[in-house]
N, C-alpha and C positions, 0 to 999 in steps of 0.2 A: 360534260352531258351528253348521253347518249342522244343515239338522233331520235326523230316520230318514226315507228312502223308505214312504214308507207305502204300504199296497196293492202289488200285485206291479207289478214293472217288466215289460216284455216283453224279452223277452233269442232272439238270433236268433244263430246259429250255421249257417256255410255252408263247409260244406268238398268242397276237390275233390281228388282223389291224384294228385299231380306227380311225374314222372319224375326230380326233382334236388330237393337241399336251396335253406336260404334263404343259406347261408354263414355266417362267423362268427368269433372268434378262431380257433378252435382247428377248423376249416374250410372248403373252398377256398371262391372269390370268387361269388356267385351267380349263376347262371344263371338266361336268362329261366326261367320256369315254361311244360312242359308234361306237358299231360296225359296221362297212366300207361292209361290205363282208366277206370273206373267205379271209386266208395269200395269197399271190401266191404259186402257188408250185416249192419249189426246194430243187431238192435232200439231202438229211440228210451228212452232213459232217461227214468223213474218223472216226468211231469210235460212231457214234454215230447214233440212231434209228429214223427214224420220226413216229407221230400217229398223227390219227386227232382229235383236238375237238368236243364230241358229238352232237354239236348244229352247226358242219361242216362252222364255223366261227376263228379256231383259227386250231393254231398246237402247238406240245410240239415234243421235244426233250430229249432224255434217252441218259445216259451213261457215261463214264470211262476215270478219267482224269488220268493222271499216270505225274503229271508234276515235282516229284519232291519234295513241295513245302513243307515249314514251319506249315502253318492255309493254314483253309477255304477262313480264305480273299485271301492270296494271291493266292487259286485255280484259288478263284471265277474271281479273275483280267485276271488270267492266261486265262479262260476258255471261256471269254469275249472278248479275244483278238485274240482267235483261231477259235471263228465264226465269225472272220473280213468277212472272203466267201461264211460264208451261205446269210448276209443278204449284204448289199450294202457296207457296212465298219464293222467295229466291234461296238457291242451295248455300246449305252453310258449310265453309270451306276448311278443312282443316288439319291439311297436310300438303307442304308443294314441295317438289323441288325444279331445278333450274338450270339455264346451260350458264355459264360465266358471265355472259354477253348479253342473257335476261333476251335472249329472240326465243326462246321455248321455257312454254315450264307444263305441266303435269300435279296438279290439285287433287284429292281425293275429298269428295263431300259426302254431304246426308241432307235429304229432303223428302217430303210428304206427296204423293200423289192421293188425292180421292181419302185422305186420313193417312194414307196406309206409309211403314218407313221407307226410305226408297237411297238404297246408295251406291256410289261410282266414280269415273275419272272424269277429271275434263281439260285435255289436252288443249296449251294454243300452240302452234308448228309458223 
């Protein structure tokens, strides 16, 4: 059994407003992502700091997650849930990659902000 991840995990979420969805069984086939303008402005959730994309179309968040979890996979799920108030609701995780020890993971997500589609990457390290 894996030992609990102690201390805080560095978490980053990078999101960009896009003009199309990611596709799926009930959606049209994915199209190449294109920027639809800047991500709507929102105050970073408690424990996170926001920074703008240098091109001005996206925004990043970083912070520390202290959820008492045993794996980075559990942490990514917890962080996604905790970001539900930042986005219109919790981001939908689509695919992820992690290391063999489950101490690092990156997951692609989609969400909405003020009803506009947003896609991004959530990383736990």
